[in-house]
C-alpha positions in Angstrom: 0.0 0.0 0.0 1.3 3.4 -0.9 2.2 5.8 1.9 -0.4 8.5 1.0 -3.2 5.9 1.0 -2.1 4.7 4.5 -2.1 8.3 5.7 -5.5 8.9 4.1 -6.9 5.7 5.7 -5.6 6.8 9.1 -7.1 10.3 8.7 -10.5 8.8 7.8 -10.4 6.3 10.6 -9.5 8.9 13.3 -11.6 12.0 12.7 -11.6 13.1 16.4 -7.8 12.9 16.6 -7.4 14.9 13.4 -9.9 17.5 14.6 -8.4 17.7 18.0 -5.0 18.4 16.4 -6.6 21.1 14.3 -8.1 22.6 17.4 -4.8 22.6 19.3 -3.0 24.2 16.3 -5.7 26.8 16.2 -5.4 27.5 19.9 -1.7 28.0 19.5 -2.2 30.4 16.6 -5.4 32.3 17.3 -5.7 32.3 21.1 -2.1 33.2 21.8 -2.3 36.0 19.1 -5.4 37.4 20.7 -3.4 37.9 23.9 -0.8 39.9 22.0 -3.0 42.2 19.9 -5.9 42.8 22.2 -6.7 45.7 24.6 -8.5 43.2 26.9 -6.3 40.1 26.5 -8.0 37.8 29.0 -11.5 38.4 27.7 -10.5 38.1 24.1 -8.5 34.9 24.8 -11.5 33.3 26.4 -13.7 34.4 23.5 -11.1 33.0 21.1 -10.9 29.7 23.0 -14.7 29.5 22.9 -14.7 30.0 19.1 -11.8 27.6 18.5 -12.4 24.7 21.0 -15.5 23.3 19.2 -13.3 22.5 16.2 -12.4 19.3 18.0 -16.0 18.0 17.5 -16.7 19.5 14.1 -17.1 16.1 12.4 -18.4 14.0 15.3 -21.0 16.5 16.7 -21.3 19.3 14.0 -24.5 20.8 15.3 -23.2 21.2 18.9 -19.9 22.5 17.6 -21.6 25.1 15.3 -24.0 26.2 18.1 -21.1 26.8 20.5 -19.1 28.7 17.9 -22.2 30.8 17.0 -22.8 31.6 20.7 -19.2 32.9 21.2 -19.2 34.8 18.0 -22.4 36.6 19.0 -20.8 37.4 22.4 -17.8 38.8 20.5 -19.9 41.0 18.2 -21.8 42.4 21.2 -18.9 42.9 23.7 -15.5 42.8 22.0 -13.9 46.1 20.8 -12.1 44.5 17.9 -12.2 41.5 15.6 -10.4 38.4 16.6 -8.0 36.2 14.6 -10.1 33.2 15.7 -12.9 34.3 13.5 -11.3 32.6 10.6 -12.2 29.2 12.1 -15.9 30.0 11.5 -15.2 29.0 7.9 -14.3 25.5 9.0 -17.4 25.3 11.2 -19.7 26.3 8.3 -17.9 23.7 6.1 -18.4 21.0 8.8 -22.1 21.8 9.0 -22.4 21.5 5.3 -20.5 18.3 5.1 -21.5 16.4 8.3 -24.7 17.8 9.7 -28.3 17.3 8.7 -29.6 19.6 5.9 -31.6 21.8 8.3 -28.4 22.5 10.4 -26.4 23.1 7.3 -28.8 25.7 5.9 -29.3 27.2 9.3 -25.6 27.5 9.9 -25.1 29.1 6.5 -27.8 31.7 7.1 -26.5 32.4 10.6 -22.9 32.8 9.3 -24.1 35.2 6.6 -26.0 37.3 9.1 -23.1 37.1 11.5 -20.8 38.2 8.8 -22.9 41.2 8.0 -23.0 42.1 11.8 -19.3 41.7 11.9 -18.7 44.0 9.0 -21.1 46.7 10.3 -19.7 46.4 13.9 -16.0 46.6 13.1 -15.5 48.1 9.6 -18.4 49.8 7.9 -20.9 51.2 10.4 -23.3 53.3 8.2 -24.8 55.0 11.3 -21.4 56.2 12.6 -21.2 60.0 12.6 -24.9 60.6 12.3 -26.2 62.4 15.3 
């Protein structure tokens, strides 16, 4: 058996280990970077951890993973003063919902991500009401 086929077989046989490794890598990259660029490092690190940690269950429990990620993203848009690097992992969550979740969860996650993306842009980059009043 060729090496790449053995690797592929192992990756498919161990989805939680692969996702846990992805989550740990994301914690190292995104949570630690939130501590260095943030005005409120502890709060933003906890938010980043809440966004990134569900990646470990993105294939085995995609609806729960997506729900937890959505909750922490909503908390971020309401209370955080700046965007977080961990927001990039939302793309992996939306993909996991599309690939592994029931259709209702996939469509709901897509709609929620689109609405959340619009809130994100209005909150941090293009507030049309800013300066009126």
